[in-house]
N, C-alpha and C positions, 0 to 999 in steps of 0.2 A: 497494606492492597494494594494492589496493582492495578491501579486506575488512575487517571486524569482526566482534565476536564479541560481543554480551553474555549477564550473566545481571540477571536483575531479581529478587527474593523479597522476598511479602509477607505477613501473616499473609494474606489470601483467592489469591495466584495463587504456583508459582515456571514463567518463563521462563527458557528461554537461547534467542536464537537465532545464528546466523551466516550471516552473506551473503557474495560476493562478486560486485561491479557486474559485473566481467569474464569472466563464467562464460559457460554454456550453459543456465540456464533448466532446472538439474538440482536439483530438491528432493526433499525427506523430510521430512514437518510431522507432527507428534503431537501436538495440542493436547486430543484427548475428545471435539474436536464436528465431527464428521462432512461437516456440511456446510461449515463452517468449513474446512478442513484440504483440502477442494475448492476454496475457494475459493485459499486461500493457495498451492497448486498450480495456478494460473489467472495468481492475479498472476507469482510465479517464471517458469514458463515463457514469459508474452510480454512480461517487460520480459526473461527473460534471464539474470536476476541467481540466479545459485546461493545458495539456499536449504535451511537446517534449523529448523525450532522442534521446540525440544519443550515443554511446559506441562502443569504441572499445577494445576489450580483448583478451586475450591470449585461444582462443578456438579451438588452436591444440592442449592443454595441456585438456582443456575441462571445461564446461558453469558453472561452480563454480566461479568465480571469479568478474565475464562478472555478471551474476547474483545477489551475494552476495551484490558487489561496486555498481551498480542499486538501490539499496535498503537503501545502506545507502546515497546516495550523495537526493537521494528522500527523505530520513525522513530529512534528512539537508532543504530541500525546504521547506516542509512544519513547520519545526521548525519555518525556517525563514521568510516566509509568516506569520505564524500566528499572528508572532508580540509576545508582552504584552497577547496577546487571550481577547484581550475587547470584552464583546459581543456576545460571538459565544457559544452556546449550550452545550457544549465541551463532554457530552454522545453522545453516540448515537447505538446504536443496529439492529441486521434486524437476521428473519429466510429467509431463500432466496433457494429456494427448482430450479431444473436443471434436469430436467428427474429424471431417478433415485436417482440421491443427492436431499438430505436434510443438510447445512450447517447454522450454529447458530455460528454470530458475535456478541461482546460486546465490545465494547473500550471506552475507557479517556481519552482525552486528557492532560493530568495529570502533565506530566513532569515528571514520576516515569515508565518510561520504565516497562516492562513488558511483557511476550510472555508465552501463554499457545496456545498449538496446538497442538489438535489431530485431523488430519485429516486420520488417520492410511489407507493407499496408500494400496492397495489389489496387484499392480502392482510397481515394481520398474523403471519404463522408461512408458513416453506418449512420443511415436516416439520413438526419438533419445535423449528427456529432461525424463533427472531426479526424477522423482520427488519428493526425497528429498531434492532438490535447494527450493520448494513450502514454505517448513517453513525457510530456510536459509533464502530466498531473504525476506517473513517476518517478521525475529530475528532482519533483518539489518535495515529495516524499523523502527522494534517499538525503536527500540535502540537508532538512530539519531534520531528520530522523540519525544522522549518524549509520546511516547503514550505504557498503557495498553493496551494489545491487545486480547482476546480471539477467539478464533477458534474453531469450533469443527464442525464434521462428527456425523448428527446426521444418516444420513444413506446414503449412493450409494455403487457404487459398481463397474462402469467404472470409472475410476483413470482420464479421461480426462474432466468428470462432475461435479468429485469431484474437482480438482484445481479450474474450471470455475466459480462452485460455491461456491468458497471462495474468489475467487478474487471480484466476486461482489458483494456477500455479506459485505467485509473488505468495496467496495468499496459505499456501500449505508449507514452503520456503519458510514461510512466517512462522505458521505456528510451531511449528520446527526448533526457530531458533531462541524464539521465548517464553519453550517450556521447559523446568527450572529439570535439571540435573540430577537424578536420586545418589549419581557416585558422588558429587561435586555440589552441595545445595550448600556448603558454607566455603568457597572459594570465586575469585574473578576468572572467569577463565581465560587467562592470560597470565605469560610466565612474567610480564611488567606489571605486572596486579593491578593495573588499571585501564579499565577501557573506554 
């Protein structure tokens, strides 16, 4: 079973994440940050990863700790659910269009975390949500999930569309990378023999 449950508690947040990599994209995400919940729903739905997130954070300060710590917990859950990564495709990529926005994502479940995030939002806010938190989430996800993650805005001026296209592109690339490879279901996808 490629599932995981992570609980993370700090003085700033309390997070619970449950995922199933072989799900149907069912989601139940409640973080107290409406736009972020919408993005997590997109991530789950388009990656076909069942996801349940419960987060309570210091939202009276701002959304930063809740968003970042959710990314940490989700990255840890992905790493745990993938186990030794035997039989996965490992790599994923997607060019995704959403209205005016086009975002490209390429990723490698390499255990070598690295983030390149060139979304260059033209607005600092989406409603009350700080657009800089999109990168904070992906940084936490990449670092704690052991993901080399590249995300680039090709086109787009509407910040909501750019952010949503980014989450969907990451989701589609992640879906591809975690899928079992029918040609090498018994092997670690690396010449080193470990990831």
